[in-house]
C-alpha positions in Angstrom: 0.0 0.0 0.0 1.1 3.5 -0.7 2.3 6.1 1.8 -0.1 8.8 2.7 1.0 12.0 1.1 -0.8 14.2 3.7 0.9 12.6 6.6 4.2 12.7 4.8 3.7 16.4 4.3 2.9 17.0 8.0 6.0 15.2 9.1 8.1 17.0 6.5 6.8 20.3 7.6 7.6 19.4 11.2 11.2 18.6 10.6 11.7 21.6 8.3 10.3 23.9 11.0 12.7 22.5 13.5 15.7 22.9 11.1 14.6 26.4 10.3 14.4 27.3 14.0 17.8 25.9 14.9 19.4 27.2 11.6 18.4 30.7 12.5 19.5 30.2 16.1 22.9 28.8 15.4 24.0 30.8 12.3 22.1 34.1 12.0 21.0 35.3 15.5 24.1 37.4 15.8 22.9 39.6 12.9 19.3 40.1 14.0 16.9 39.2 16.7 15.0 36.3 15.2 13.6 35.1 18.5 9.9 35.4 17.4 10.5 33.1 14.4 12.7 30.8 16.4 10.2 30.2 19.2 7.1 29.8 17.1 8.6 27.6 14.4 10.5 25.4 16.9 7.5 24.9 19.1 5.1 24.1 16.3 7.6 21.7 14.7 7.9 19.6 17.8 4.1 19.7 18.6 3.4 18.5 15.0 5.8 15.5 15.7 4.0 14.8 19.0 0.4 14.7 17.7 1.4 13.0 14.5 3.3 10.3 16.4 0.2 9.7 18.6 -1.9 9.4 15.5 0.4 6.9 13.8 1.0 4.9 17.0 -2.7 5.0 17.8 -3.6 2.7 14.9 -0.9 0.3 16.1 -2.1 0.5 19.7 -5.7 -0.3 18.5 -4.4 -3.4 16.6 -1.8 -4.8 19.0 -3.2 -3.7 22.4 -6.8 -2.8 22.4 -8.2 -5.4 20.0 -5.9 -8.2 21.0 -5.9 -7.4 24.7 -3.0 -9.8 25.5 0.4 -9.3 27.1 2.0 -10.8 24.0 0.4 -8.1 21.9 1.7 -5.5 24.3 5.2 -7.1 24.2 5.1 -7.1 20.4 4.2 -3.4 20.5 7.1 -2.6 22.8 9.6 -4.6 20.8 8.7 -3.0 17.5 8.8 0.5 19.0 12.2 0.0 20.5 13.7 -1.6 17.4 12.5 1.5 15.5 13.7 4.3 17.8 16.5 3.1 20.0 19.3 2.0 17.6 19.6 5.4 15.9 19.2 7.2 19.2 21.9 5.2 20.9 24.2 5.7 17.9 23.6 9.5 18.3 24.4 9.3 22.1 27.6 7.4 21.4 28.9 9.8 18.8 27.9 12.8 20.9 29.9 11.3 23.8 32.9 10.4 21.7 33.2 13.5 19.5 31.3 16.4 21.2 31.3 16.2 25.0 33.4 13.4 26.5 31.0 13.2 29.4 27.5 12.0 29.9 25.0 11.2 32.7 23.4 7.7 32.4 20.0 9.3 32.5 20.5 9.9 28.8 20.4 6.2 28.2 17.0 5.7 29.9 15.3 8.9 28.8 15.3 10.6 32.2 17.5 13.5 31.3 14.5 15.9 31.2 14.5 16.1 35.0 17.9 17.8 35.2 18.9 20.7 32.9 22.6 19.7 33.1 21.9 16.1 32.0 19.7 17.4 29.2 22.5 19.7 28.0 24.3 16.6 26.7 21.9 16.4 23.8 19.3 19.1 24.2 17.0 18.0 21.4 16.5 14.6 23.1 13.9 16.2 25.5 11.1 15.4 23.0 12.3 11.9 22.4 12.2 11.3 26.1 8.5 12.3 26.2 7.7 10.0 23.2 9.6 7.0 24.7 7.8 7.3 28.0 4.5 7.7 26.1 5.3 4.4 24.3 6.0 2.7 27.6 3.1 4.1 29.8 0.1 4.8 27.7 -0.5 1.3 26.3 -0.9 0.0 29.9 -4.3 1.7 30.6 -5.4 1.1 27.0 -4.9 -2.6 27.6 -7.8 -2.4 30.0 -10.1 -1.5 27.1 -9.8 -5.1 25.9 -11.6 -6.3 29.0 -14.8 -4.5 28.1 -17.5 -5.8 25.7 -17.6 -2.3 24.0 -14.0 -1.8 23.4 -14.5 1.4 21.4 -16.4 3.1 24.3 -13.8 1.9 26.8 -11.0 3.2 24.5 -12.5 6.6 24.2 -13.3 6.8 27.9 -9.7 6.0 28.9 -8.3 8.5 26.4 -10.7 11.2 27.6 -9.6 10.5 31.2 -5.9 10.9 30.1 -6.7 14.2 28.4 -8.1 15.5 31.7 -5.3 14.1 33.8 -2.3 15.8 32.3 -3.7 19.4 32.2 -4.7 18.8 35.9 -1.1 17.8 36.6 0.1 21.0 34.9 -2.3 23.0 37.0 -1.0 21.4 40.2 2.6 22.0 39.2 1.9 25.6 38.4 0.1 26.1 41.7 2.7 24.4 43.7 6.0 25.6 42.4 5.5 28.3 39.7 7.7 26.6 37.1 9.1 28.2 34.0 7.1 27.7 30.8 9.7 26.0 28.7 11.8 23.8 31.0 9.5 23.6 33.9 6.4 22.6 31.9 7.0 22.1 28.2 9.9 19.6 28.6 8.6 17.6 31.6 7.6 14.1 30.8 4.7 13.7 33.3 3.1 16.9 32.1 3.2 16.6 28.3 1.9 13.1 27.3 -1.5 14.4 26.4 -0.1 15.9 23.2 0.4 12.4 21.9 -2.9 11.2 23.3 -4.7 13.8 21.1 -3.3 11.9 18.1 -4.3 8.5 19.6 -7.9 9.7 19.9 -7.8 10.9 16.3 -6.7 7.5 15.2 -9.6 6.0 17.2 -12.1 8.2 15.5 -10.7 7.1 12.1 -11.0 3.5 13.0 -14.3 3.4 15.0 -16.2 6.4 13.6 -14.8 6.8 10.0 -17.8 8.8 8.7 -17.6 11.3 11.5 -13.9 11.5 11.1 -14.1 12.3 7.4 -17.2 14.6 7.5 -16.4 16.7 10.6 -12.8 16.2 11.8 -11.4 16.3 8.3 -13.9 18.8 6.9 -13.4 22.4 5.7 -14.6 23.9 9.0 -11.9 21.9 10.8 -9.3 23.4 8.5 -10.5 26.9 9.2 -10.5 26.3 12.9 -7.0 24.7 12.9 -5.4 27.4 10.8 -7.1 30.2 12.7 -6.2 28.6 16.0 -2.5 28.1 15.2 -2.2 31.6 13.8 -3.8 32.9 17.0 -1.4 30.8 19.1 1.6 32.1 17.1 0.5 35.7 17.8 -0.1 35.0 21.5 3.3 33.3 21.8 5.2 36.1 20.0 3.5 38.8 22.1 3.7 37.2 25.5 6.9 35.2 25.1 9.0 37.8 23.4 7.7 41.3 24.0 5.9 41.0 27.4 7.9 38.1 28.8 4.8 36.7 30.4 4.8 33.1 29.3 6.7 32.1 32.4 4.0 33.7 34.6 0.9 33.0 32.6 -1.4 30.3 34.2 -3.1 29.8 30.8 0.1 29.4 28.8 1.5 26.8 31.3 -1.7 24.7 31.5 -4.4 24.8 28.9 -2.5 26.3 26.0 -0.7 23.1 25.3 -4.0 21.2 25.0 -5.5 23.8 22.6 -2.5 23.7 20.3 -2.6 19.9 20.2 -6.3 20.0 19.4 -5.7 22.4 16.5 -2.9 20.2 15.2 -5.0 17.1 15.4 -7.6 18.8 13.2 -4.9 19.8 10.7 -3.6 16.2 10.6 -7.1 14.9 9.9 -7.6 17.3 7.0 -4.2 16.5 5.6 -4.6 12.7 5.9 -7.9 12.8 4.0 -7.5 15.5 1.4 -3.8 16.0 0.5 -3.5 12.5 -1.0 -5.5 13.9 -3.9 -2.5 16.1 -4.7 -0.3 13.1 -4.9 -0.6 12.9 -8.6 2.6 15.0 -8.9 5.1 12.1 -8.6 8.3 14.2 -8.2 6.8 16.4 -5.5 5.3 13.4 -3.7 8.6 11.5 -3.9 10.5 14.5 -2.5 8.1 14.9 0.4 8.2 11.1 1.1 12.0 11.2 1.1 12.1 14.0 3.7 9.4 12.4 5.8 11.0 8.9 5.8 14.3 10.2 7.1 13.0 12.9 9.4 14.0 11.0 12.5 17.6 11.0 11.4 17.5 14.7 10.6 16.1 15.4 14.0 18.7 13.4 15.9 21.8 14.4 13.8 21.2 18.1 13.0 22.0 19.5 16.4 25.6 18.2 16.7 26.2 19.2 13.1 24.9 22.7 13.6 27.0 23.0 16.8 30.1 21.8 15.0 29.7 24.2 12.0 28.6 27.2 14.0 31.9 27.1 15.8 33.4 28.3 12.5 30.9 31.1 12.2 33.4 33.8 13.3 33.6 36.2 10.4 30.4 38.1 11.0 29.4 37.7 7.4 25.9 36.6 6.4 27.2 35.0 3.3 29.7 32.9 5.3 26.9 31.9 7.8 24.7 30.9 4.9 27.5 28.8 3.4 28.2 27.0 6.7 24.4 26.3 7.1 24.0 25.0 3.6 27.2 22.8 4.0 25.8 21.4 7.2 22.5 20.7 5.6 24.1 18.9 2.7 26.2 16.8 5.0 23.1 16.1 7.2 21.1 14.8 4.2 23.9 12.7 2.9 24.8 11.2 6.3 21.2 10.5 7.2 20.6 8.8 3.9 23.6 6.4 4.5 22.6 5.7 8.1 19.0 5.0 7.1 20.0 2.5 4.4 22.8 0.7 6.1 22.0 1.1 9.8 18.3 1.6 10.3 16.9 -0.7 7.6 18.8 -3.8 8.8 17.4 -3.2 12.3 13.9 -2.9 10.8 14.3 -6.2 8.9 15.5 -7.9 12.1 12.5 -6.5 13.9 10.1 -7.8 11.3 11.8 -11.2 11.3 11.6 -11.5 15.1 8.0 -10.3 15.4 6.9 -12.2 12.2 5.3 -9.1 10.8 5.9 -8.1 7.2 6.8 -4.5 6.5 3.6 -2.8 5.3 1.3 0.1 5.8 -2.1 -0.1 7.4 -5.0 2.0 6.0 -2.7 4.5 4.4 -0.5 5.1 7.4 3.1 5.6 6.3 6.1 3.6 7.2 8.0 6.4 9.0 9.6 6.6 12.4 6.4 5.5 14.1 5.5 2.5 11.9 
C-alpha cells in the first residue's frame, strides 16, 4: 500500500520547521533578533511531531493492544517501538559522547534527562524523544484495560478522555505548587506533556471506529479553518507574550491549557491532511521528495543538532554569506549522512525487527512507514 501524502507532508513540515528554527539560532542570531521566528517555528515543529506520532501509533495500539488485549500483543508493540527508535538514538548518544562532549550522565540512556537541565544539555534535542519514549511505555498500559470490556471502542475513548483530563490537571497542580518556567518547567517535563500524543491517539480511534464522523467533521473544511485560525492565533499570542511582554513564564493559561489547545488544532490539521492531501499526490516528483524527507526525518532530527553546533563554531567572520555557506554545507552533510545511516543502519534493524515479530513491512490503511511505523 502507498504512503499517505498528507501525513508525509505534515512530518516533512515538522522537521523543516525545527531545522529552520535551529538554523536561525545557530547561524544568524548574531545579525538580527530572530527570537519570534525561532520560538514559534521550533515549538510548532515539535508539537506536530507529538500529535502525528500519537496518530500513527494510535492505529498500532488499537491493533496490537486494544483489539488483541493480550500481554503478548503488548510485548510485540514494545519490541517494535524500541527496534524502531532506540538503535539510531543510541548511535547518536555514542557519537555525541565520543566527538562532542566526552562526558554524559546515564539518565540519557533511559530517557530521564529531562528532569535535570545539566543532564539534558548533553543532547538538548532529546527532550522530545524522552517524552515520546515514555509515552510508548506508559500509555499502552491503561489502553490494555479497554480489551476487558465488551464495548472496546467506548472503553478506549473513555480511557483517552480521562488521560486528556489528567495531564492538564497535573500541569495546574505543578503551576500552583512551584511556579515553574514555561519551557523547561512545563514544556519539557515528561509527566506533564503526554496528552499531546494522546490527542493523536484519539484521532486514530475516530478514524477506526467512527470513520464517517472523522471524514465529515474532523477532516472537513470547517476543521481546516479552525485549525489554521487557532494556530495563527497561538503564534501571535506566543510572540507577544513570550517575546515582548515576557509573560509566558508567569501565565497560568500558557502553562496549563494552551498546550491542550495547540494539540487540538494540530489534530484537526492532521485529519484534514490525511484525508484530502493524497488527492494532490498525482505529482510524482513532489510526492517522492516529500516522502523522502518524511521517511528520514527521525535521522535529521537526531543528527542536526551536533552538526549545527560543529559548523557554528566556524561562524566567526560576522558575514551573512559565510553563515549561509556554513548552514548549507551542514544541511548537505546532514542529508547525505542520514541517507547512508537510514539505508545501512536503520533498515537492517527494521528487517531484524520484522523477522523477530513475524510481521511483514507494510502500511495499514494508508498510514506511512515512518519513524512510528
